[in-house]
C-alpha positions in Angstrom: 177.9 82.6 221.4 177.8 81.0 217.9 180.2 83.2 215.8 179.9 83.2 212.1 182.5 84.8 209.8 181.0 88.3 210.2 180.7 88.1 214.0 184.4 86.8 214.2 185.5 89.7 212.2 183.7 92.1 214.4 184.8 90.5 217.5 188.5 90.7 216.4 188.2 94.3 215.2 186.4 95.4 218.4 189.2 93.9 220.5 191.8 95.9 218.4 193.0 92.8 216.4 193.6 92.8 212.7 191.3 90.0 211.3 193.9 88.0 209.5 193.0 84.8 207.7 194.5 82.7 210.5 192.9 84.6 213.3 189.5 84.4 211.5 189.8 80.7 211.0 190.8 80.0 214.5 188.2 82.4 215.8 185.5 80.6 213.9 186.6 77.3 215.5 186.9 78.8 219.0 183.7 80.9 219.2 181.5 78.9 216.9 180.3 76.4 219.6 179.4 78.5 222.4 181.3 78.7 225.6 184.0 76.1 226.0 187.5 75.3 227.4 190.2 74.3 225.0 193.9 73.6 225.2 196.3 74.7 222.5 196.7 71.1 221.5 193.0 70.6 221.2 192.6 73.7 219.1 195.5 72.6 216.9 193.7 69.2 216.3 190.5 70.9 215.5 192.2 73.3 213.1 193.9 70.3 211.3 190.6 68.6 211.1 189.1 71.7 209.6 192.0 71.9 207.1 193.4 75.1 208.5 197.1 75.0 208.0 198.6 76.3 211.2 201.5 75.4 213.4 201.2 74.8 217.1 203.4 77.8 217.8 200.9 80.0 215.9 198.1 78.5 217.9 199.8 79.4 221.2 200.6 82.9 219.8 197.0 83.4 218.7 195.6 82.2 221.9 197.7 84.5 224.0 196.8 87.4 221.7 193.2 86.6 222.1 193.6 86.5 225.9 195.4 89.7 226.0 192.7 91.4 223.9 190.1 90.1 226.4 188.4 87.6 224.1 189.6 84.6 226.1 190.3 83.8 229.7 193.3 81.7 230.5 192.7 78.9 233.1 195.9 77.4 234.6 195.1 74.1 236.2 198.7 73.4 237.3 202.1 73.9 236.0 201.5 71.7 233.0 197.8 72.2 232.0 196.5 75.5 230.6 193.0 75.9 229.0 191.5 78.8 227.3 187.9 79.7 228.1 185.6 81.5 225.8 183.6 82.6 228.7 185.4 85.8 230.0 182.7 86.6 232.6 183.6 86.1 236.4 183.3 82.5 237.3 185.3 79.5 238.6 186.0 76.1 237.4 185.7 72.3 238.2 188.7 70.2 236.8 188.0 66.4 236.5 191.3 64.6 237.1 192.0 61.8 234.8 189.7 62.9 232.0 191.0 66.6 232.0 187.6 68.0 231.7 187.0 71.6 232.7 183.5 73.1 233.4 182.2 76.3 234.8 181.1 77.1 238.3 179.0 80.2 238.5 180.8 83.0 240.5 177.9 83.3 243.0 178.3 79.5 243.9 181.7 80.2 245.5 182.1 82.4 248.6 185.5 83.9 249.3 185.5 85.7 252.6 189.1 86.7 253.2 191.5 87.8 250.5 194.8 89.0 251.7 195.9 92.5 251.0 198.1 92.6 248.0 201.8 93.7 248.2 202.6 97.5 247.9 201.9 98.9 244.5 199.8 95.9 243.4 196.1 95.3 242.9 194.1 92.2 242.8 192.7 91.6 239.3 190.8 88.4 239.7 190.5 85.4 242.0 190.4 82.1 240.3 189.1 78.9 242.1 189.7 75.5 240.6 187.9 72.7 242.3 189.5 69.3 241.5 187.2 66.4 241.0 187.7 62.6 240.6 185.2 59.7 240.4 184.4 58.2 243.8 185.8 54.9 244.6 182.8 52.5 244.2 183.9 50.4 247.3 
């Protein structure tokens, strides 16, 4: 999804978010390159490179606002690594240890046969599968 200025404004407005200058600038960086996975630190670096004056705290706040509005999907790899995915359709992920690359696995490629019943008063929203990879040892 290549998103120009007009498309980002529509995207934000359609999600119920006010298209502020910072949200617009970050939205153009996030959505202007098609589907991808970014960390808050990566987005901060890209924003600095694009001369968008924004703090890391604002990046985190904006990413969480975009996620709550349904524009991003949060992908928690472990307790220390979180990525934000511009592809919000149902799918799973490969995570390459060492390089920290994340890429999509189509939902149909993973079969989950048994999901436990949720606790009383709860419902299952989504099942996320993260398949961890590392290069094979050449020996």
